[in-house]
MARDREN-633585 format. One record per residue: residue in three letters; x, y, z of N, C-alpha, C in turn. Coordinates in steps of 0.001 Angstrom, whole numbers, padded with zeros to 6 digits, always signed. Layout:
<sites>
alaXYZXYZXYZ...
</sites>
This chain:
<sites>
met+044484+061353-007172+045488+060316-006846+044509+059127-005894his+044962+058096-005989+044151+057156-005365+045660+056529-003980gly+044957+056210-002835+046087+055850-001880+046193+054355-002032pro+047319+054037-001201+047888+052217-001291+046262+051153-001111leu+045624+051950-000287+044572+050880+000423+043538+051176-000944gln+043349+052051-001357+042498+052131-002679+042746+051381-003789phe+043923+051708-004082+044517+050765-005174+044427+049326-004836ser+044833+048959-003556+044664+047701-003415+043283+046657-003290val+042311+047520-002998+040708+046952-003135+040818+046985-005246asp+041287+048082-005457+040299+048149-006917+041257+046957-007785glu+042507+046836-007320+043429+045490-007730+042554+044095-007535phe+042210+043984-006191+041848+042762-005881+040663+042447-006713phe+039387+043398-006869+038300+043115-007217+038463+043145-008702gly+039634+043914-008948+039972+043672-010621+040095+042305-011001thr+040911+041447-009872+041158+040182-010782+040232+039065-010387ile+039240+039601-010096+038189+038564-009844+037331+038477-011181ser+037456+037162-011638+036500+036487-012835+035012+037165-013013pro+034552+037987-014141+033278+038285-014113+032095+037067-013938arg+032988+035609-014430+031767+034567-014091+031737+034479-012657ile+032769+034806-011908+032508+034785-010400+031492+035401-009814trp+031545+036651-010363+030376+037468-009880+029457+037240-010120leu+028753+036817-011298+027617+036248-011999+027288+035035-011072ala+028331+034367-011015+027685+033031-010319+027601+033219-008499val+028145+034324-008259+027764+034669-006861+026233+035414-006809phe+025708+036203-007861+024480+036885-008272+023358+035556-008441ile+023880+034570-009233+022885+033518-009434+022311+032997-007950phe+023958+032593-007486+023447+032051-006074+022754+032390-004831thr+022826+034030-004956+021772+035107-004016+020729+034441-005042ile+020194+034576-005744+018848+034788-006315+018614+033346-006076gly+019337+032387-005852+018632+030776-005944+018411+030852-004064met+018690+031549-003420+018518+031294-001950+017410+032345-001793leu+016975+033357-002528+015866+034551-002281+014475+033420-003173leu+014747+032510-004206+013644+031760-005112+013524+030863-004153ala+014654+030152-003343+014308+029054-002715+013356+029139-001397tyr+013592+030776-000927+012067+030926+000207+010878+031093-000349gly+011102+031527-001581+009703+031743-002366+009036+030327-002837val+009975+029358-003072+009405+028408-003766+008961+027404-002547met+009427+027716-001222+008922+027144+000277+007712+027412+000540gly+007262+028857+000032+006460+029500+000377+005208+028914-000550val+005429+029207-001740+004378+028666-003011+003793+026782-002767thr+005029+025784-002112+004495+024752-002009+004131+024757-000904ser+003904+025632+000590+003336+025603+001659+001638+025685+001143arg+001708+026728+000534+000345+027091+000161-000545+026190-000649leu+000582+025494-001641+000206+024389-002555-000863+023380-001772leu+000212+022982-000559+000064+021546-000284-001321+022061+000456glu-001732+023281+000865-002936+023736+001881-003880+024013+001159arg-003793+023917-000200-005318+024329-000964-005560+023057-001242met-004435+021879-001490-005126+020534-002148-005464+019837-000664gly-005527+020594+000171-006183+019580+001504-005139+018488+002343val-003643+018614+001723-002564+017798+002004-002670+017621+003579val-002741+019097+004095-002617+019234+005680-003728+018211+006558glu-005030+018430+006171-005997+017931+006618-006096+016152+006534thr-005707+016029+005185-005735+014526+004897-004586+013788+005877ile-003745+014107+005946-002396+013391+006797-002919+013853+008103glu-003586+014808+008625-004067+014880+010405-004163+013834+010893gly-003582+013411+011945-004219+011762+012602-003187+010700+012401thr-002642+011079+011132-001247+009685+010968-000502+009628+011891ser+000142+008441+012210+001123+008186+012734+002340+008898+012826phe+003151+009255+011225+003554+009865+010521+003719+011134+011099glu+002587+011505+011162+002381+013162+011625+002673+013659+013089arg+001885+012512+013602+002473+012411+015347+003749+012449+015517thr+004107+011507+014735+005948+011591+015166+006559+012959+014625thr+006225+013137+013300+007225+014808+013277+006644+015499+014253asn+005292+015850+014596+004838+016717+015970+005701+016587+017124glu+005736+015400+017332+006608+015276+018231+008092+015945+018213phe+009127+016280+016788+009749+016328+016905+009738+018502+016431gly+008595+018588+016863+008307+020025+016539+007847+020697+015288thr+007806+019656+014100+007937+019897+012940+006316+019647+012337ser+006027+018895+010872+005089+018244+010570+005133+017946+008869thr+004823+017011+008675+004657+016252+007478+004820+017408+006173ala+004199+018337+006276+004006+019433+005219+005014+020317+005306arg+005419+020544+006250+006395+021125+006781+008281+020858+006207ile+007958+019158+006280+009159+018728+005684+009372+018816+004401ile+008078+018796+003446+008166+018589+001826+008519+020194+001810thr+007806+020912+002294+008282+022399+002012+009886+022672+002252gln+010234+022112+003139+011964+022326+003472+012667+021727+002570leu+012276+020736+001841+012864+019581+001290+012932+020715-000405ser+011712+021416-000792+011415+021961-002056+012839+023143-001539gly+012792+023648-000568+013734+024823-000998+015332+024400-000718val+015291+023229+000046+016616+022620-000080+017028+021925-001704phe+016131+021620-002622+016575+021673-003698+016766+022836-004658thr+015825+023582-004490+015926+024875-005013+017718+025628-004823ile+018243+025652-003713+019305+026077-003147+020209+025111-003741leu+020405+023627-004058+021309+022785-004472+021248+023019-006017leu+020154+023097-006544+019946+023807-008072+021116+025039-008143ala+020583+026098-007489+021342+027312-007689+022888+026947-007512thr+022997+026328-006428+024433+026083-006327+025531+025818-007611phe+024588+024025-008047+025027+023688-009397+025230+024887-010592val+024055+025692-010771+024044+026931-012001+025141+027519-011659ala+025537+028184-010385+026477+028985-010395+027700+028240-010152ile+028201+027136-010090+029587+026672-010175+029770+026475-011317thr+028772+025713-012357+028863+025660-013577+029142+027199-014500val+028708+028239-014118+028874+029368-014618+030441+029707-014305ala+030920+029540-012929+031918+029842-012563+032722+029331-013238asp+032678+027845-014013+033747+027349-014661+034880+026922-013751leu+034235+026485-012631+035604+025740-012026+035633+024236-012046gln+036580+024204-012724+037209+022738-013363+036955+021602-012080phe+037953+022133-011180+038263+021190-010487+036692+020366-009464val+035776+021004-009561+034420+020694-008826+033429+020446-009987gly+034081+020805-011095+032689+020335-012009+032201+019201-012498leu+033342+018458-012152+032831+017254-012767+031961+016455-011791phe+032595+016746-010405+031362+016290-009331+029881+016762-009316trp+030198+018032-009408+028593+018698-009334+027667+018127-010999ser+028566+018029-011717+027657+017149-013031+027099+015972-012470ser+027774+014831-011544+027577+013920-011499+026181+014183-010377val+026369+015245-009144+025529+015246-008668+024097+016133-009167ala+024147+016791-010310+023365+017063-011059+022504+015912-011137ile+022943+015454-011826+022022+014106-012312+021218+013086-010750phe+022137+013211-010361+021487+012173-009042+020646+013010-008012leu+020875+014330-007905+020204+015133-007237+018284+015100-007265pro+018289+015461-008649+016833+015456-008818+015669+013856-008527gln+016306+012735-008874+016278+011497-008715+015995+011225-007112leu+017035+011685-006326+017159+011957-004913+016153+012388-004083phe+015724+013584-004642+014666+014980-004209+013379+013590-004435ile+013202+013285-005631+011707+012434-006233+011626+011368-004962ala+012950+010850-004848+012729+009253-003841+012028+009837-002494ile+012971+011074-002217+012745+011293-000527+010873+011599-000857val+010542+012614-001425+008995+012997-001258+008153+011404-002021ile+008913+010553-002896+007784+009170-003113+007785+008718-001496leu+009060+008670-000799+009200+007653+000648+008225+008071+001704val+008137+009394+001513+007522+010704+002356+005930+010333+002334val+005572+010532+001150+003862+010454+000663+003886+008714+000950gly+004719+007912+000690+004410+006688+000955+004022+006332+002542val+004944+007000+003115+004618+006832+004786+003490+007098+005158val+003046+008566+004819+001652+009068+004879+000811+008701+004753val+001029+008042+003437-000329+007154+002416-000538+005807+003450ala+000685+005005+003759+000485+004099+004323-000314+004273+005817asp+000160+005386+006423-000567+005432+007835-002338+005876+007543lys-002411+006539+006640-004043+006754+006216-004610+005492+005816val-004232+004640+005392-004702+003398+004628-005167+002405+006307glu-004234+002735+007035-004437+001910+007927-005341+002424+008805leu-005612+003771+008750-006510+004381+009722-007900+003761+008993leu-008155+003908+007419-008794+004094+006806-009862+002541+006970val-009144+001461+006689-008984+000004+007304-009539-000195+008674ser-009126+000419+009450-009576+000297+010781-010773+000734+011188glu-011159+001912+010507-012460+002105+010377-013353+001572+009505arg-013056+001049+008656-014062+000145+007922-014242-001506+008634leu-013559-001683+009284-013390-002630+009629-013921-002582+011622arg-014132-002054+011846-014327-001389+013517-015282-002517+013631gly-016844-002450+013092-017799-003214+013451-017713-004498+013326val-016379-005072+012980-016398-006789+012687-015761-007224+014428lys-016277-007829+014668-016155-008226+015967-015500-009777+015905leu-013925-009663+015311-013060-011068+015268-011974-010564+015656pro-011284-011831+016538-009901-011024+016867-008476-010976+015902glu-008796-011551+014782-007809-011562+013981-007865-010268+012999ile-009093-009527+013016-009469-008583+012031-008695-007231+012167gly-007818-007568+013265-006898-006126+013493-005756-006286+012898leu-005461-007248+012339-004022-007722+011308-003828-006932+010105ile-005867-006894+009754-005764-006364+008046-005039-004715+008085pro-005491-004236+009136-005041-002540+008778-003509-002801+008839leu-002941-003351+009527-001318-003449+009409-000515-004097+008283leu-001401-004747+007307-000765-005670+006586-001080-004509+005446ala-002132-003829+005494-002436-002957+004551-001372-001791+004420lys-001051-001312+005416+000155-000524+005986+001496-001086+005585tyr+001735-001892+005949+002680-002448+005221+003331-002634+003793ser+002074-003060+003522+002190-003448+001788+002414-001809+001141val+001525-000956+001150+001716+000349+001035+003164+000830+001265leu+003549+000890+002096+004640+001297+002816+006341+000592+001506phe+006061-000767+001290+006810-001592+000956+006834-001474-000610val+005848-001034-001161+005566-000499-002994+006483+000620-002619ala+005783+001522-001689+006823+002777-001877+008079+003158-001750ile+008898+002236-000841+010344+001853-000740+011011+001478-002062leu+010339+000428-002227+010373-000282-003851+010671+001065-004823ile+009752+001874-004991+009504+002697-005933+010854+004150-005832ala+010748+003902-004462+011838+005100-003974+013482+004428-004460leu+013298+003476-004351+014852+002838-004767+015076+002638-006236ser+014216+002350-006765+014420+002529-008392+014369+003629-008757gln+013851+004716-008215+014085+006177-008145+016199+006427-008570ile+016333+006186-007782+017825+006615-007406+018901+005147-008090gly+017799+004542-008726+018778+003327-009604+019663+002291-009045val+018682+001955-008052+019448+000847-006998+018316-000407-007787ala+019284-001809-007732+018601-002816-009189+017406-003101-007602val+016420-003580-008650+015194-003890-007460+014529-005174-008162leu+015177-005712-009172+014634-006877-009375+014565-008152-008137ala+015579-007899-007729+015571-009044-006338+014294-008597-005451leu+014342-007368-005308+013119-006802-004375+011594-006700-005056ile+011730-006935-006588+010342-007248-007100+010057-008847-006824val+010935-009525-006820+010808-011031-006462+010302-011292-004894leu+011226-010314-004257+010686-010482-002814+009088-009876-002417leu+008997-009036-003436+007314-008228-003331+006645-009848-003697gly+006922-010308-004892+006311-011712-005391+005929-012325-004201ala+006791-012955-003507+006720-013613-002237+006217-013230-001251tyr+006433-011728-001159+005580-011452-000043+004175-011012-000501ala+003321-011067-001734+002560-011157-001774+001812-012355-001653leu+002515-013403-002049+001924-014837-001743+001460-014884-000461ala+002707-014602+000475+002907-015127+001886+001625-013921+002408leu+001468-013072+001834+000237-011953+002749-000890-012481+002336ile-001231-013108+001093-002436-013993+000549-002641-015196+001353val-001361-015865+001731-001604-017019+002516-002099-017088+003778phe-001254-015657+004335-001595-015136+005807-002845-014712+006340thr-003208-014134+004869-004893-013475+005566-005878-014488+005432ala-005343-015293+004249-006631-016527+004509-006379-017520+005495leu-005505-017491+005893-005501-018651+007478-006067-017613+008652ala-005611-016300+008698-005807-015170+009740-007706-014837+009619thr-008036-014950+008702-009222-014672+008207-010362-015808+008051gln-009762-016589+008224-011045-018226+007924-012128-017752+008439asp-012228-017645+009740-013489-017159+010315-014479-016353+009529leu-013543-015105+009124-014574-014084+008652-014477-014544+007136leu-014027-015219+006381-014357-015848+005258-015394-016597+005237ala-015892-017817+006204-016637-018426+006563-017979-017804+006605ser-017731-016502+007683-019267-016168+007793-019433-015246+006795gly-018513-014619+005779-018960-014224+004566-019680-014905+003562thr-019038-016168+003561-019753-017234+002613-021215-017635+002978ala-021142-017794+004284-022659-018158+004818-023550-017006+004611gly-023062-015810+005025-024071-014622+004558-024436-014466+003103val-023425-014660+002075-024126-014834+001023-025187-015873+000609tyr-025004-016929+001375-025977-018163+001398-027201-017578+001709leu-027210-017048+002853-028348-016511+003956-029183-015222+003001leu-028513-014443+002533-028913-013345+001615-029384-013881+000409leu-029329-014756-000094-029645-014981-001153-030822-016102-001107asn-030940-016907-000230-032055-018021+000082-032997-017174+001282gln-032356-016252+001953-033520-015772+003189-034477-016792+003657pro-033650-018084+004508-034520-018488+005259-035346-018018+006429tyr-034693-016812+006646-035501-016027+007853-035402-014326+007372ser-036380-013613+007516-035982-012095+007808-036205-010991+008640ile-035763-009786+008825-035910-008986+009587-037511-009217+009980gly-037729-009342+011764-039122-009027+012051-039204-010990+012069asp-038491-011936+011919-038975-013265+012623-038421-013365+013877glu-039144-014214+014263-038807-014830+015900-038191-016114+015561val-036624-016152+015703-035772-017292+015490-035250-017534+017055lys-034839-018906+016935-033438-019031+018045-032411-019806+017350val-031210-019227+017954-030338-019550+016871-028946-019124+017951gly-027978-020501+017716-026495-020042+018826-027001-020105+019932gly-028331-020977+020662-028534-020854+022229-029246-019440+022584gln-029520-018498+021802-030305-017385+021569-031896-017337+020860arg-032530-016685+021469-034166-016561+020895-034205-015071+020807gly-034751-014780+019818-034996-013094+019567-035871-012797+018222ile-035638-011222+018086-036406-010777+016973-035402-010756+016062val-035376-011185+014875-034294-010675+013724-034332-009332+014099gln-032947-008552+013907-033090-007342+013294-032341-006703+012448glu-031457-007476+012002-030888-007335+010805-029759-008249+010274val-029527-008804+009380-028775-009581+008182-027878-009307+007183asp-026647-009255+007818-025502-008669+006868-024819-009534+006299leu-023781-009257+005609-023019-010415+005062-022033-011042+006102leu-021933-010645+007531-020815-011190+008384-021728-011622+009442val-022852-011032+010065-023946-011430+011016-024881-011496+010920thr-025552-012179+012114-027445-011648+012215-027722-010882+013209arg-028455-010211+013549-028337-009531+015052-029918-009790+015296ile-030444-010274+016338-031212-010412+017245-031395-009550+018216glu-032799-009649+018298-032880-008493+020226-034165-009522+020702thr-033622-009667+022176-034517-010404+023100-034490-009642+024287asp-035667-009461+025032-035662-008720+026511-034733-007022+026453gly-034472-006718+025535-033680-005294+025539-032286-005770+025458glu-031758-007095+025204-030422-007077+024653-030379-007344+023161glu-029183-007300+022564-028927-007410+021184-027799-008714+021452his-028261-009498+020408-027072-010459+020523-026769-010579+018736ile-025017-010595+018764-024741-010647+017563-023839-011789+017157ile-024652-012850+016272-024495-014236+015847-023615-013992+014594pro-022360-014696+014458-021543-014655+013234-022350-015883+012410asn-022259-015276+010957-023447-016557+010058-022876-017484+010134arg-021346-017720+010175-021198-019317+010183-021213-020104+011220thr-021880-019586+012642-022585-020259+013386-024390-020328+012812val-024528-019416+012427-026101-019994+012086-026098-021180+011060leu-025149-021417+009738-024998-022527+009439-024730-023790+010017lys-023564-023676+011079-022895-024357+011593-024467-025367+012457asp-024624-024442+013205-025652-024769+014842-027025-024700+014241gly-027327-024211+012636-029224-024064+012551-029400-023423+013333ile-030934-023161+012758-031772-021866+013023-033361-022302+013200val-033797-022245+014083-034988-022462+014598-036048-021068+014251arg-036824-021289+013068-037909-019981+013309-039309-020407+013532ile-039508-019561+014703-040733-019464+015497-042196-019063+014642gln-042939-020032+014780-044187-019782+013893-044971-018949+015077gln-045573-018037+014412-046612-017081+015426-048129-017341+015196
</sites>
């Protein structure tokens, strides 16, 4: 014979639908699975070299200031997505009508939101990396306007990432696409204006490389400098005299002319 307390407990558990127990079990498994997914994601990012690739970017430095990292953010997002997915499945199994419609809408929107966030994070990281790569490539170019090109490259990648992320969650992007076209046109015009000296030197460099009015080892006088030609590339001519190296833009060579000194 059972006491009153035992009877009350048995009666309480007996009133709970098996669907509820199954939903609790699914949610618990989902929580455990989330930790597993986070571990797999972390190892996958490490094996793919993502951690090394994004190291040194401004986004990574910002996340480090908050005590986290880009890889950790992506890992945590995968865990949160798994938990939310388990929650949706559990509620569906429990057949809770008053939240069924809400979670049906969430289930459709949630994967799109997750992908959009990942695209945005990846876009920010790639934009930072592009800025670093372009800066490295242009480090030897001694023109004041050249510092704008890495920034333009960065924000171009970031704009495209935002556009893709918004389209992923169903935001109408037609106006943004038109804006992207206007941005691209403005970018071309601005780049042409900002780098007109660079383009002029490049055009002059093509002429000099094709016609070779002087070559390495020749003694020349150009731009008020006299010395031995050490190198001729697309943008500049390098001459050396008395232990000093003079870097002369190719546009100056064509504008001022050059004197080749006969031995």
